[in-house]
C-alpha positions as CSV (number, residue, x, y, z in Angstrom):
1,M,19.5,9.8,10.4
2,I,17.3,6.7,10.4
3,D,19.8,4.6,12.3
4,S,20.6,7.2,15.0
5,R,16.8,7.8,15.6
6,F,16.3,4.0,15.7
7,F,19.1,3.4,18.2
8,E,17.9,6.2,20.5
9,N,14.3,5.0,20.6
10,A,15.3,1.3,20.8
11,A,16.8,1.8,24.3
12,A,13.3,2.1,25.7
13,F,12.6,-1.5,24.7
14,N,15.7,-3.1,26.2
15,N,13.5,-5.0,28.7
16,S,11.9,-7.0,26.0
17,N,12.9,-10.7,26.0
18,R,13.0,-11.0,22.2
19,W,12.4,-8.8,19.2
20,V,10.1,-10.5,16.6
21,I,10.4,-8.7,13.2
22,G,7.7,-9.0,10.5
23,F,9.9,-9.6,7.4
24,S,8.4,-9.7,3.9
25,G,11.7,-9.1,2.1
26,G,10.7,-5.7,0.7
27,L,12.5,-2.4,1.2
28,D,10.7,-1.4,4.5
29,S,11.2,-4.7,6.4
30,T,14.7,-5.2,5.1
31,V,15.7,-1.8,6.4
32,L,14.0,-2.6,9.7
33,L,15.7,-6.0,10.1
34,H,19.1,-4.5,9.2
35,L,18.7,-1.8,11.9
36,C,17.8,-4.5,14.4
37,V,21.0,-6.5,13.5
38,Q,23.1,-3.3,13.8
39,Y,21.6,-2.5,17.2
40,R,22.4,-6.0,18.4
41,E,26.0,-5.7,17.2
42,L,26.6,-2.2,18.6
43,Y,24.5,-2.1,21.8
44,R,23.0,-5.5,22.8
45,S,24.9,-8.6,22.0
46,D,22.5,-10.6,24.0
47,L,19.4,-9.4,22.1
48,E,17.4,-12.3,20.6
49,L,15.9,-11.7,17.2
50,L,13.4,-13.7,15.2
51,A,12.4,-12.9,11.6
52,V,8.8,-14.0,10.7
53,H,7.9,-14.3,7.1
54,V,4.3,-14.8,6.0
55,N,4.0,-16.4,2.5
56,H,0.5,-15.5,1.3
57,Q,1.0,-17.5,-1.9
58,L,-0.7,-14.8,-3.9
59,S,2.2,-14.2,-6.3
60,P,4.1,-16.6,-8.6
61,L,7.2,-15.1,-7.0
62,A,6.2,-16.0,-3.4
63,A,8.5,-19.0,-3.1
64,E,11.4,-17.0,-4.5
65,W,10.8,-14.2,-1.9
66,Q,10.7,-16.7,0.9
67,T,14.0,-18.2,-0.2
68,H,15.5,-14.7,-0.4
69,C,14.4,-13.8,3.1
70,E,15.7,-17.1,4.5
71,A,19.1,-16.6,2.8
72,L,19.4,-13.0,4.1
73,C,18.6,-14.1,7.7
74,R,21.2,-16.8,7.4
75,Q,23.8,-14.2,6.3
76,W,22.8,-11.9,9.2
77,Q,22.6,-14.7,11.7
78,V,18.9,-14.1,12.5
79,P,16.7,-17.0,13.3
80,F,14.0,-17.3,10.6
81,V,10.6,-18.8,10.4
82,A,8.1,-18.9,7.5
83,H,4.4,-19.6,7.4
84,K,2.4,-20.3,4.4
85,V,-1.2,-19.1,4.6
86,V,-4.2,-19.3,2.4
87,V,-5.9,-16.0,1.8
88,K,-9.6,-16.7,1.2
89,T,-11.7,-14.1,-0.5
90,G,-15.3,-13.9,-1.4
91,S,-16.6,-11.7,1.4
92,R,-17.1,-7.9,1.3
93,R,-13.6,-7.5,2.7
94,S,-10.7,-6.8,0.4
95,I,-7.8,-9.2,-0.2
96,E,-5.5,-6.8,1.5
97,Q,-7.6,-6.9,4.7
98,V,-7.8,-10.7,4.7
99,A,-4.0,-10.9,4.1
100,R,-3.3,-8.5,6.9
101,D,-5.4,-10.5,9.3
102,Q,-3.5,-13.6,8.4
103,R,-0.2,-11.9,9.2
104,Y,-1.4,-10.8,12.6
105,R,-2.5,-14.3,13.4
106,V,0.9,-15.6,12.5
107,F,2.6,-12.9,14.6
108,E,0.5,-13.9,17.6
109,Q,1.3,-17.5,17.1
110,E,5.1,-16.9,17.0
111,S,5.2,-14.4,19.8
112,Q,5.8,-15.3,23.4
113,P,5.1,-13.4,26.6
114,G,7.7,-10.6,27.0
115,D,8.4,-10.4,23.2
116,L,8.2,-7.1,21.2
117,L,6.8,-7.2,17.7
118,L,8.5,-4.8,15.3
119,L,6.7,-3.8,12.0
120,A,8.0,-1.6,9.2
121,H,5.2,0.9,8.7
122,H,6.6,4.3,7.8
123,L,5.5,7.9,7.2
124,D,4.1,7.3,3.7
125,D,2.0,4.4,5.1
126,Q,0.6,6.8,7.7
127,I,-0.3,9.3,5.0
128,E,-1.9,6.7,2.8
129,T,-3.9,5.4,5.7
130,L,-5.1,8.9,6.6
131,L,-6.2,9.6,3.0
132,Y,-7.8,6.2,2.5
133,R,-9.8,6.5,5.7
134,L,-10.8,10.1,4.9
135,V,-12.5,9.1,1.6
136,R,-14.2,6.3,3.6
137,G,-15.7,8.8,6.0
138,S,-13.8,7.9,9.1
139,G,-13.9,10.2,12.2
140,A,-11.0,11.3,14.4
141,L,-10.5,7.8,15.8
142,G,-9.8,6.3,12.3
143,L,-8.0,9.4,10.9
144,R,-5.5,9.3,13.7
145,G,-3.7,6.7,11.6
146,I,-1.2,4.1,12.7
147,D,0.2,4.2,16.2
148,S,4.0,3.9,16.6
149,Y,3.6,1.8,19.7
150,V,0.5,-0.2,20.8
151,E,-0.4,-3.0,23.1
152,R,-3.0,-5.2,21.4
153,G,-4.1,-8.2,23.3
154,S,-1.0,-10.4,23.8
155,L,1.1,-8.4,21.4
156,A,3.3,-5.4,22.2
157,I,3.9,-3.7,18.8
158,W,6.5,-1.1,18.0
159,R,6.7,0.6,14.6
160,P,10.1,2.4,14.7
161,L,10.1,3.8,11.2
162,M,6.9,6.0,11.5
163,A,8.9,9.3,11.3
164,S,10.8,8.2,8.2
165,S,9.5,8.5,4.6
166,R,9.9,5.8,1.9
167,A,12.5,8.1,0.3
168,D,14.5,8.0,3.6
169,L,14.4,4.2,3.6
170,E,15.5,4.1,-0.1
171,H,18.5,6.3,0.8
172,Y,19.4,4.1,3.8
173,G,19.1,0.9,1.7
174,A,21.3,2.3,-1.0
175,D,23.9,3.5,1.5
176,Q,24.0,0.1,3.2
177,Q,24.0,-1.7,-0.2
178,L,20.9,-3.7,0.9
179,Q,19.1,-6.2,-1.4
180,W,15.4,-6.4,-1.3
181,V,12.5,-7.8,-3.3
182,E,10.0,-5.8,-5.3
183,D,6.4,-6.9,-5.4
184,P,4.9,-6.1,-8.9
185,S,1.4,-5.9,-7.4
186,N,2.4,-2.7,-5.6
187,Q,2.1,-1.0,-9.1
188,D,-1.4,-2.2,-9.6
189,I,-3.6,1.0,-9.1
190,R,-6.7,-1.1,-9.1
191,H,-5.9,-1.5,-5.4
192,D,-6.9,1.6,-3.4
193,R,-3.7,2.1,-1.5
194,N,-1.6,1.7,-4.6
195,F,-3.8,4.3,-6.4
196,I,-3.1,6.7,-3.5
197,R,0.6,5.9,-3.5
198,Q,1.1,6.0,-7.3
199,Q,-1.4,8.6,-8.5
200,L,-2.9,10.7,-5.8
201,L,0.1,11.6,-3.6
202,P,2.4,12.5,-6.5
203,L,-0.3,14.8,-7.9
204,M,-0.8,16.4,-4.5
205,A,2.9,16.8,-4.0
206,S,3.2,18.5,-7.4
207,R,0.9,21.2,-6.2
208,W,1.8,21.3,-2.5
209,P,5.4,20.0,-2.2
210,A,5.2,19.8,1.6
211,V,2.0,17.7,1.6
212,R,3.6,14.6,3.2
213,D,4.8,16.6,6.2
214,T,1.5,18.5,6.6
215,L,-0.6,15.4,6.3
216,G,1.7,13.7,8.8
217,R,1.2,16.6,11.2
218,S,-2.6,16.3,10.7
219,G,-2.4,12.7,11.6
220,R,-0.5,13.5,14.8
221,L,-3.0,16.2,15.8
222,L,-5.9,13.8,15.1
223,G,-4.2,11.3,17.3
224,E,-4.2,13.8,20.1
225,A,-7.8,14.5,19.6
226,S,-8.6,10.8,19.6
227,A,-6.6,10.4,22.9
228,L,-8.7,13.2,24.4
229,A,-11.9,11.5,23.3
230,N,-10.7,8.3,24.9
231,D,-9.9,10.1,28.1
232,L,-13.4,11.5,28.2
233,A,-14.9,8.1,27.4
234,R,-13.1,6.6,30.4
235,I,-14.4,9.3,32.7
236,D,-18.0,8.7,31.4
237,L,-17.7,5.0,31.7
238,A,-16.8,5.3,35.4
239,D,-20.5,6.3,35.9
240,I,-22.1,4.2,33.2
241,E,-20.2,0.8,33.1
242,S,-21.1,-1.9,35.6
243,A,-20.8,-5.6,36.1
244,S,-24.0,-7.6,35.2
245,D,-25.6,-9.8,37.8
246,D,-28.2,-11.1,35.4
247,S,-26.1,-13.4,33.2
248,I,-24.5,-16.6,34.2
249,F,-22.0,-16.0,31.4
250,Q,-18.7,-14.3,32.2
251,R,-18.7,-10.8,31.0
252,S,-16.5,-7.8,31.7
253,S,-19.2,-5.1,31.8
254,T,-22.5,-3.7,30.7
255,L,-23.6,-0.1,30.2
256,S,-26.5,1.5,32.1
257,I,-29.0,2.9,29.6
258,A,-30.4,5.3,32.1
259,A,-26.9,6.7,32.8
260,L,-26.2,6.9,29.0
261,Q,-29.4,8.9,28.5
262,Q,-28.0,11.6,30.8
263,L,-25.1,12.4,28.4
264,P,-25.2,14.6,25.3
265,L,-25.6,12.7,22.1
266,H,-21.9,13.2,21.0
267,R,-20.7,11.8,24.4
268,Q,-23.1,8.8,24.1
269,K,-21.5,7.9,20.8
270,N,-18.0,8.5,22.0
271,C,-18.6,6.3,25.1
272,I,-20.2,3.5,23.2
273,R,-17.4,3.5,20.6
274,Y,-14.8,3.3,23.3
275,W,-16.6,0.6,25.2
276,I,-16.9,-1.5,22.0
277,G,-13.2,-1.0,21.3
278,T,-12.1,-2.1,24.8
279,R,-13.8,-5.4,24.1
280,G,-11.7,-6.0,21.0
281,A,-14.4,-5.6,18.4
282,L,-14.3,-3.8,15.1
283,L,-16.2,-0.5,15.5
284,P,-19.6,-0.6,13.8
285,S,-20.5,1.7,10.9
286,E,-22.2,5.0,11.6
287,K,-25.5,3.5,10.5
288,V,-25.2,0.7,13.1
289,L,-24.1,3.1,15.8
290,E,-27.2,5.2,15.1
291,Q,-29.3,2.2,15.6
292,V,-27.7,1.6,19.0
293,I,-28.2,5.3,19.9
294,N,-31.9,5.1,18.8
295,C,-32.3,2.1,21.1
296,V,-30.9,4.1,24.0
297,A,-33.1,7.1,23.3
298,H,-36.3,5.1,23.0
299,Y,-35.6,2.2,25.4
300,H,-38.3,0.7,27.5
301,S,-38.2,-2.6,29.4
302,Q,-40.7,-4.4,27.3
303,L,-38.7,-4.0,24.1
304,N,-35.3,-5.7,23.9
305,A,-33.3,-5.0,20.8
306,N,-30.6,-7.1,19.0
307,I,-28.2,-5.2,16.7
308,S,-25.4,-7.1,15.0
309,W,-22.5,-6.2,12.7
310,R,-19.5,-7.9,11.1
311,G,-16.4,-7.7,13.3
312,D,-13.7,-10.0,12.0
313,F,-11.1,-7.2,11.4
314,A,-8.2,-8.7,13.4
315,G,-5.2,-6.4,13.8
316,S,-7.3,-3.3,13.1
317,D,-6.0,0.1,14.2
318,R,-9.6,1.3,14.5
319,C,-10.4,0.0,18.0
320,A,-10.5,2.6,20.7
321,N,-7.7,1.2,22.9
322,D,-6.0,-1.1,20.4
323,H,-6.8,-4.4,22.0
324,A,-8.2,-5.9,18.8
325,T,-7.0,-9.4,18.1
326,N,-10.1,-11.5,18.1
327,N,-11.3,-13.4,15.1
328,A,-15.1,-13.3,15.8
329,L,-17.2,-13.0,12.6
330,R,-19.9,-11.0,14.1
331,W,-20.7,-8.9,17.2
332,E,-24.1,-8.1,18.8
333,I,-25.4,-5.4,21.1
334,H,-28.5,-6.4,23.1
335,T,-30.7,-4.4,25.4
336,F,-32.1,-6.1,28.5
337,R,-33.4,-4.9,31.8
338,G,-32.0,-1.4,31.4
339,Y,-28.5,-2.3,30.2
340,L,-26.6,-2.6,26.9
341,Y,-24.8,-5.9,26.5
342,L,-22.0,-6.5,24.0
343,E,-21.5,-10.1,22.8
344,R,-19.6,-12.1,20.3
345,S,-22.0,-14.0,18.1
346,V,-22.2,-17.7,18.9
347,P,-22.6,-20.2,16.1
348,P,-25.8,-22.2,16.3
349,I,-25.7,-25.4,18.4
350,E,-26.8,-28.6,16.6
351,P,-30.3,-29.4,18.0
352,D,-29.4,-33.0,18.8
353,W,-25.9,-32.3,20.3
354,Q,-25.3,-34.3,23.5
355,R,-22.4,-36.0,25.2
356,A,-22.0,-38.5,28.1
357,L,-20.6,-36.9,31.2
358,V,-18.1,-39.1,33.1
359,S,-16.4,-38.2,36.4
360,G,-12.9,-37.1,35.9
361,Q,-13.2,-36.3,32.2
362,S,-13.8,-32.9,30.5
363,I,-16.1,-32.2,27.6
364,E,-15.6,-29.4,25.1
365,L,-18.9,-27.7,24.5
366,P,-19.9,-26.7,21.0
367,S,-19.9,-23.1,19.6
368,G,-16.9,-22.1,21.8
369,L,-18.9,-22.2,25.0
370,G,-16.1,-23.7,27.1
371,V,-15.4,-26.9,28.9
372,I,-17.6,-28.8,31.4
373,S,-16.4,-31.5,33.8
374,L,-17.4,-33.6,36.8
375,D,-14.7,-33.6,39.5
376,S,-14.0,-34.3,43.1
377,P,-14.5,-31.4,45.5
378,G,-11.7,-29.4,46.8
379,Q,-10.1,-28.3,43.5
380,D,-9.5,-24.5,43.2
381,S,-11.4,-23.1,40.2
382,S,-12.8,-19.9,38.9
383,A,-15.4,-21.8,37.0
384,K,-19.2,-21.8,37.5
385,E,-19.7,-24.7,39.9
386,L,-22.6,-26.8,41.2
387,A,-22.4,-29.7,43.8
388,L,-24.3,-32.9,43.0
389,N,-24.8,-35.7,45.5
390,S,-23.8,-39.3,45.0
391,S,-27.2,-40.3,43.7
392,A,-26.3,-38.5,40.4
393,R,-24.6,-41.6,39.0
394,H,-23.8,-42.5,35.5
395,P,-25.0,-42.3,32.9
396,L,-25.2,-38.5,32.9
397,V,-25.7,-36.6,29.7
398,V,-25.0,-32.9,28.9
399,R,-27.0,-31.2,26.3
400,F,-28.9,-27.9,25.6
401,R,-32.5,-26.7,25.7
402,R,-34.8,-28.2,23.1
403,G,-38.1,-26.9,24.4
404,G,-40.6,-28.4,26.8
405,E,-38.2,-29.4,29.6
406,H,-39.5,-29.3,33.1
407,F,-37.3,-28.6,36.2
408,R,-37.7,-28.6,39.9
409,P,-34.9,-26.8,41.7
410,A,-34.1,-28.0,45.2
411,G,-36.7,-26.7,47.6
412,R,-38.9,-25.3,44.9
413,K,-41.8,-26.4,42.8
414,Q,-41.6,-28.0,39.3
415,K,-42.5,-26.0,36.3
416,L,-41.3,-25.4,32.7
417,L,-37.6,-24.6,32.4
418,K,-38.6,-21.7,30.2
419,K,-40.4,-20.2,33.2
420,W,-37.4,-20.7,35.5
421,L,-35.1,-19.0,33.1
422,Q,-37.5,-16.1,33.0
423,D,-37.7,-16.0,36.8
424,W,-33.9,-16.1,37.0
425,Q,-33.9,-13.1,34.6
426,I,-31.5,-14.9,32.2
427,P,-31.2,-12.8,29.0
428,Q,-33.2,-14.4,26.2
429,W,-30.2,-14.8,23.8
430,E,-28.3,-16.8,26.5
431,R,-31.0,-19.3,27.4
432,D,-30.3,-21.8,24.6
433,R,-26.5,-21.7,25.4
434,I,-26.7,-23.0,29.0
435,P,-25.6,-26.6,29.5
436,L,-28.2,-28.9,31.0
437,I,-27.4,-32.2,32.9
438,F,-29.8,-35.1,32.5
439,H,-30.0,-38.3,34.5
440,G,-31.9,-40.6,32.2
441,E,-34.9,-38.4,31.2
442,D,-34.7,-36.2,34.2
443,L,-33.2,-32.7,34.1
444,I,-31.1,-32.6,37.3
445,A,-29.0,-29.5,36.9
446,V,-29.0,-26.2,35.0
447,V,-25.3,-25.5,35.0
448,G,-24.3,-22.4,36.7
449,Q,-27.8,-21.9,38.2
450,A,-29.4,-24.7,40.1
451,V,-29.5,-28.4,41.1
452,A,-32.8,-30.4,41.0
453,Q,-34.6,-31.6,44.1
454,G,-33.1,-34.9,45.4
455,F,-29.7,-34.3,43.8
456,Q,-28.3,-31.6,46.1
457,P,-25.7,-32.9,48.6
458,Q,-26.6,-32.9,52.3
459,A,-24.1,-31.9,55.1
460,G,-21.4,-34.6,55.4
461,E,-22.6,-36.5,52.3
462,P,-20.1,-37.3,49.5
463,S,-20.5,-35.0,46.5
464,Q,-19.1,-34.3,43.1
465,I,-18.5,-30.9,41.6
466,L,-20.0,-29.9,38.2
467,R,-17.6,-27.3,36.7
468,W,-18.1,-25.1,33.7
469,E,-15.0,-23.3,32.5
470,Q,-15.9,-20.6,30.1
471,P,-13.6,-19.0,27.6
472,P,-12.1,-15.6,28.3
473,D,-14.5,-12.7,27.8
């Protein structure tokens, strides 16, 4: 039953260049890898497979499990790669969450464009996820559970065993005489999911024998409700979302506060959740979302809010359109000039950071702000660019605002840089992140914005191009 369902569904993915299989060596992933090998032998002899094992080094048996996986892949003629990772704890996040994030990072590292990542989640995992999120107060978006297919960032992920229970997998493994490893920690009911698996579900099944099927059906129905909510959010965003002209930083969109205020409260929340999810962030708690809604309800132009939350949940299934692969520690929502802005938090820049800027060389800016370079004109680029004349000779220095700088843009009067940034309507939180170019003690360029008087090239005069390549939004 499992194999026939797998073979039928697998045909839809024949255009994938290679199948990358997450392989821990346990029952679930062993069954999955065996099915992939069988499909290759029976239907696609040219199918490339790669088994990826993540050694979390959390168990004294970890090395033994890795050896087992490597030997089994050698027997089945499947290329094998193993990664040892260090699972650091100490935050409010559980060890399971941290370990899962590490696995997704490894999968991203090993995957190439056109690959398909196969993971061995099954029906019991779906039910455990539904119950776990229910007791944590999740809404329909979280309760929809685990998607069988999802495109998340650069990863296309297929979970082909979602319709099969663990009992189905055990029967298949026994029939095929498969060998797998057992993790003793799966019996430790101090972990929430193990408690659900070992204690709660058996108790519920003793009272309601069909509980796994009914909870699975509830998960599917909630998935449909979540899809409808996303469809409505996309319709609302068509009238609310817009590109920002204020920022010199590259950004996909902002939300109009005035347009949001025209929506009923439940649609405001739905729209903001979806918008956050499309940016790859972990959805904020209900408390944080209420703060955002309160800002929308009571917004006025003289009060600009800054709301932040932790958002380093890579690989989460909670994001609205499943594009969550980023590793940012925190996210921020700002209000400015009638719009909501969503930003990854930027680490503080060292106050005395500066670098010499030499023609033909690139400088990596701190805090992930991108790369700046001084090049000859005529090179195609999507970067923020400014042209300097030949009088801007070395030594040039790039640094950031420290306070008290004066600036005179070409054709304008001189005044404090702070005043120019206000006139240019640069959002407050971005003003200290803009690279500045100095010639000796003189500020000669605010990158992405303006060149100082006397340093702009005239017609026919040799020039050099100041380029700022920003990281993807």
